[in-house]
N, C-alpha and C positions, 0 to 999 in steps of 0.2 A: 504494500500500500504506500502511495506517495506521501511523503511528509509535507504538510502544508505549513508554511512559515509566515511570520509577520511580513517579511519582504514580499511574499507572493500576494497577499491580500492588498498591499499598498499599490499593486499594479492593476487592481480592478478598476473599471471605469468609475464606479461610485466613489472610490477613494482618491481619485486624482486631485481633488481640491484639498485633501488633507495636509496638515502641517506636522511633520515629525519634530517635536520640540525637545525630546530627551530620550535617553536609553538606546542610542544607536547601536551599541554593541549587542543588543538583544534582538536584532532583526532576524536572526536565524532561529529564534524561539519557535517551537512547534505549537500550532493552534489545534486544539481538539474540540472545543465547544465555544459557544457564544453565550454570554450572560449579561444581565443588566443589574447595576447597583446604584441606588440613589438614596440610601438610608443615612441616618446619623450613626457612625460607628459606635457600637456598644459591646458589652461583654457577651451579649447574646449571639453576636456574629461568630463567636468561636464554636457555637453549637450548630451553625448552618452547614449543611453538606455542600462542600465545594469540590471542584475537580481541577486538578493541576492541568495547566495548559489552556484554561479559559481565556478568551479575550473579552474584557469587560467594557460595556458602554455606560456612560453616565452623563447627566446634565450638570452634575456637581451642584445640585439645587441648594445646598446649604453652604456653598463655598464662597459666595459673593462677599468680599470684604472680610473673609475669615481664613487667613493663611493657615491657622492651626488645624482647621477642619480639613483643608486640602492635604496638608502633610499627613494627618492621621488616616485620611482616605487612601493615600498612596501606600502608607505602611500596611494598611489592611489588605489592599490588593496584592502587594508583594507577598504577604504572609499566606495568601491563598495559592501561591505558586502560579500566578497569572502569566500568560504569554505576553499580554499587552493591555494598554488602557486607552480607550477612545473617549475623549471629552468633547461634548458639544458646547460651542462657545457662547451660549446664551448668558451664562452667569459669570464665567471667568474666561479670559482670553489668553492667559499665560500662566505658567506654573510659578509659584513662589520659588525663590532661589534655593531654599532648603529642600523643597520637594524635587526640584529639577536635579540637584546634586545627588540626592538619594537614588533617583531613577537612573542616572548615568552610572552610578557606582554599582547598582544591582542588575543593570541591563534590562530594565522594564521600559520598553518603548511606549511613549505617550504621544498620541496623535490627536490634534485638535481638528474638529470638523465643523462645518457650517451648521448652525442650529436649525436651519430650514430643511435640512435633509432628514426625512423620517427614519426613526430607529429601524422600522420594518424593512426598508430598502437595503440597509447595510447588513442586517441580520440575514435576510434572504440571499443576498449576493454571496456572503461568506459561506452559507450552508450549501448553496448551489455549486460553488467552487469545490467545496469538500466532496460533495456527492459525485461531481464530475471526475475528480481525482480517484475516488474509490471505484468508480465504474470503468475507469480507463482500461485496466487489465482485462476485465470481462469483455469489453467491446473489442479490444485487440485480438483476443482469442476467437471471437465470433468472426472477425474480418479474416483472420488467417484460415479459418475453416471454410469460409466462402471462397477464398482464393484456391484452396487446396484441391488437387485433382482426386484426392481420396474421399472427398465428401460427395454423397449422392445428390443428384438434382433435387430430390424431394427435401433432403436436409437443408440444402442451400436455400431453397425457396422459403422454408420455415425461418431460417436465420435472417434472410433479407427482410421478411415481413416483421420480424422481431426488431430489427434496426429502426424501421419506420413503416408502419402499416399504410401510410399515406403516399408512399412512392408511386409515381406515375409509370407508364409503360416503357419510356425511353430514359436513358441515363448517360451522363458523361462524368468522368471522375477527374479531379485535379489533385495532384500531390505537391505540397509546398514545403520547401526546406530552406532554412537559412544556415549558412556556415560562417564560422569565425574566420575572417580573412588572414589572421596570423597563424592559426593552428590547422586550418582547413577541416576542422571537425564540426559536426552538427552542433549548432548553437541555438537551442530553443529560445524564441523571443518572449519577453515578458508580456507582450501583447497577444500571445497565442490565445489565451482564454477569452479575450474580447473578440477576436476573430471568430472563435468557435460559437460564442453566444450570438454574434451578429448573423451567422449563417443558419444556426438552428432556430432562429425566430421564424424562418420560412418553413412551414410545415411540410413542404414537398422535398426539402433538402435534408442532408445529413452531414455532420462535420464531427471529426474526432481526431485526437492525437493518435498517430500511427507511425511506427518505425522511425522514430526520431524526427518526425515532421508532422504535417497536418494534412489529413485526407478530407476532401470536400466532394460530396456526391450531389450532383444537380439532376433532378428528374423533371420530365415535362411530357405532355401528351402529344404536342405538335413538334415534329422534328424537322420542319422546313428550315432551310439554310439561314435565311435572314433572322428568324427568331432565335435559332441556336447561336448565331454570331452575337446577337444582343445579350443572350444569357451568359455566354462566356466572357464577353467584354465587361459586363457588370461584375461578374465574379472576380475577374483579374483586378479590376479597379478596387474592389473591396479588399482583396488581399494586400494590394499595394498601400492602402490606407493604414493598415495595421503592421505589415511587415514589408517595408519598402524594398529591401534587398533580397527577398525570397526568390529562389529558383522555382519555377512552376512547371510541372509536367502535366500534359493534357492527353487524355485517352481518346480513342475513337468513340463515336456514339454506339451504344449497345442496347439491347433489350434488357430490361431490369433483371430478368432471370440470369443474364450473363454478367452480373455486376462484378463477380470475381475476376473476370477477364479485364474489365475496365480498370479495376483497382491495380492489377498487375501492370497494365499498360502505362498508367500515369506514373507509377513508381519507376518503371524501366526508363521512361522518357527522361526523368530527372537524373537517374543513375548513369545514363549515357554521357552526361557532361557536355551535351551539344546545344545548350541553350543559345538563343539568338541574343541580339543586343538589348532586348527587352526582358531577358531572363526567362523566356518561354521556350519550352521544348515539347513538340507534338509527336506523339507515338507514330503517327502515319508518315512522319518525315525522317525517321531514324535510319532508314535504309539498312545497310549491312550491320549497323550497330545492334539491331534487333537480334541477329544471330550471335554476335560477339558477346552480348550480355548473357545469353543462355550458356555460352561456353566458358564463362569466367571460372578460373581454377583448373580448367582442362589442361592436361600435361602438354599436349601438342601446341596449344595456344601460348602457354607460358614459355615454351622453348622457342617458338617463333619470335615472341616479344624480346626475349633475352638475346637472340641472335642479331636482332636489329639494333636494339638500344645499347647493349654492352660495349661494342666497339666504338660507337659514336660518343657515348659518355666518357669512355676511357680516353679517347683522343682529346676531348674537351678539357679533361682534367690535366692532361699532360702538357697541352700546348695552348690552352685558352682559345681554341679555334672557333668557338661559337657555332658548332655544327648543329647541335640539338635545336637551339633557338631558331636557326635558319630553316631547318627542316619543318619545324612547327609552323613558322610563318609562311613558308612556301606552300604547305598543304592548305592552310587557312585562306591563302590567296589563290586557290584553285590552280596551283602549279604555274602561275604566271610570274615570270622573272621580273617584269617591269613593276607590277604591283608590289612584289616582295621587296624589291630594292627601295621603292618609295616608302613602304611601311618601316623598313629597318634603317633608312637614311644612309645607305651605302651604295656604291657604284654597282651597276648591273653585273659587270664582270666579276665582282667579288662574290655575288650570289652564285653565278655560274661555276666559279672555282670551288666554292663550298659544296654545291650540289654534286659536282663531279667527284669531290673528295669522299662524300657519303657513298656514292656509287661504288667507289673502290673499296670501301670498308665492309659493306654488307652483302649478304647473299640475297639477290632479288629476282633472279630469273634470267631471261635473255634480252628482252626488249625494253625500250623506254616505258611502254605501257605497263610491263611487269613491275618496273621500278616505282612508277607512280602509284600503282595499286598497293605495293608493299609498304611504302612509307605512309600512305593514307590510312591503311589498316593499323599500322603501328601507332600512329598519332591518335586514332580512335581508342585503341586499347589504353594508351597513356591517359587520355582524358577520363576514361571510365575508372581507372585506378586512382586517379588524383582528384576526382570530383569531391 
């Protein structure tokens, strides 16, 4: 089960206007429950059943002009083992210095919220987030079963209806993933939960965390091209609002009974590492990458890749000859010498020299066409490995 922290709930839309005023070192505190506290602290509080990990909401009704009350309230909340304290700013707008110091020392995050925001919205948002986290594994298991070839059509149909009984007969799936530019590792955006909530408001859609990214399923009864283009355009725009740098894989249209195929396609589209300048990758435009993706880890494919890349990379390391970058740029510019030299800001003869050097280093067949095919496939494998 995913641990829900104070930092997580601060990324919820409803909390965007909140002010963290103390206890920053407690942002990793785990939140288990949501409670309300607006009493005058008394000895009776010691007899109240409390749960460690609660996040407490209060209007601090007795705290206006009463610093001692606020300090005692904070001490009481800390004694409860609370994860955090949310104070609505109707009666107080700041913590007394003594209370702020105590919260910093003990790691109790204190967040001030606009008093016009109802308790109920914050409570429901936190509970919904927790439920979504608890359900994530169950949903991912269902999606994996829908994708699996070992699941019968009848079982798949039941699982699909379980995901959303309001699905229409046609579907297209999008897989969205953001990567850290420094580590090249999947980096879930803090805005993911808001993207999920936005898509799931449409009862015909389905959105969930899946395989280190976000899966979006859009369903519709009318599959005519102009309408589909509008649906996809709106979906991509929505993703960009929440996760601007996401890579987005888009499946073919399928019958809802074949949703597993659609899910596989959009994931493969992203995994191919062939996104266009807008970060979009369409399954029906993958070409030979569709086959290469299925062969990942295959011994023959790995041997082919090593035969091409090892001599090129070794030469680059020994003489800084820039052969790998040249090959990459040459393939991306459709084997056009002029475009490649313009992209790399070097003379065309330099590009020709480097390409001939690569030809001398690698086993590519007999003809120029064999060579072009070989380096094109090698670059596609490289992009898949380094997506």
